[in-house]
C-alpha positions in Angstrom: -83.7 -45.7 -73.4 -81.3 -42.8 -73.5 -78.7 -41.9 -70.9 -77.8 -38.5 -69.3 -74.4 -37.3 -70.6 -73.5 -36.1 -67.1 -74.1 -39.2 -65.0 -75.5 -42.0 -67.2 -79.0 -42.0 -65.6 -81.6 -43.6 -67.9 -84.4 -41.7 -69.5 -87.2 -43.0 -71.7 -86.5 -43.3 -75.4 -87.8 -40.4 -77.5 -86.7 -37.7 -75.0 -83.8 -35.4 -75.8 -80.5 -36.6 -74.3 -79.8 -34.3 -71.4 -76.3 -32.9 -70.6 -77.2 -32.8 -66.9 -80.1 -34.1 -64.8 -81.3 -34.1 -61.2 -79.2 -37.2 -60.5 -75.9 -35.6 -61.5 -73.5 -34.7 -58.7 -72.7 -31.0 -58.1 -69.8 -29.6 -60.1 -68.1 -26.3 -60.5 -69.8 -23.9 -62.9 -67.7 -23.4 -66.0 -68.6 -19.7 -66.1 -68.3 -18.5 -62.4 -66.6 -21.4 -60.6 -69.2 -21.7 -57.9 -70.9 -25.0 -57.1 -73.8 -25.9 -59.4 -76.0 -28.8 -58.7 -79.7 -29.9 -58.8 -80.3 -28.7 -55.2 -78.1 -25.6 -55.1 -77.3 -23.4 -58.1 -74.5 -21.0 -58.7 -75.2 -17.3 -59.0 -75.4 -17.6 -62.9 -78.9 -19.0 -62.5 -81.9 -16.7 -62.4 -85.1 -18.0 -60.8 -88.2 -17.2 -62.8 -90.6 -18.5 -60.0 -93.3 -16.0 -59.4 -92.2 -13.7 -62.2 -94.9 -12.3 -64.6 -94.9 -13.7 -68.1 -94.2 -10.2 -69.6 -91.1 -9.9 -67.4 -89.9 -13.4 -68.4 -90.4 -12.5 -72.1 -88.4 -9.3 -71.5 -85.6 -11.2 -69.8 -85.5 -13.7 -72.7 -85.6 -10.9 -75.3 -82.4 -9.5 -73.8 -80.7 -12.7 -74.7 -82.3 -12.8 -78.2 -84.6 -15.7 -77.1 -88.4 -15.9 -77.1 -91.3 -17.8 -75.6 -94.5 -18.6 -77.3 -97.7 -19.8 -75.7 -99.1 -23.0 -77.4 -102.8 -23.1 -78.1 
């Protein structure tokens, strides 16, 4: 087992150790100061729900990130 660094919640061994998880209490965002939690996110978060894959790739490219489809 591994534990969340934010709250100590247990996760199965073999998974990466998360800094925060859905069990962590809300906290102030270090960037904007608004409340950031698992149910409500600060304005730094951008929802990708319903966004086309090409638009997601473009958004990530702006941050020098990429996404690959696995076959």
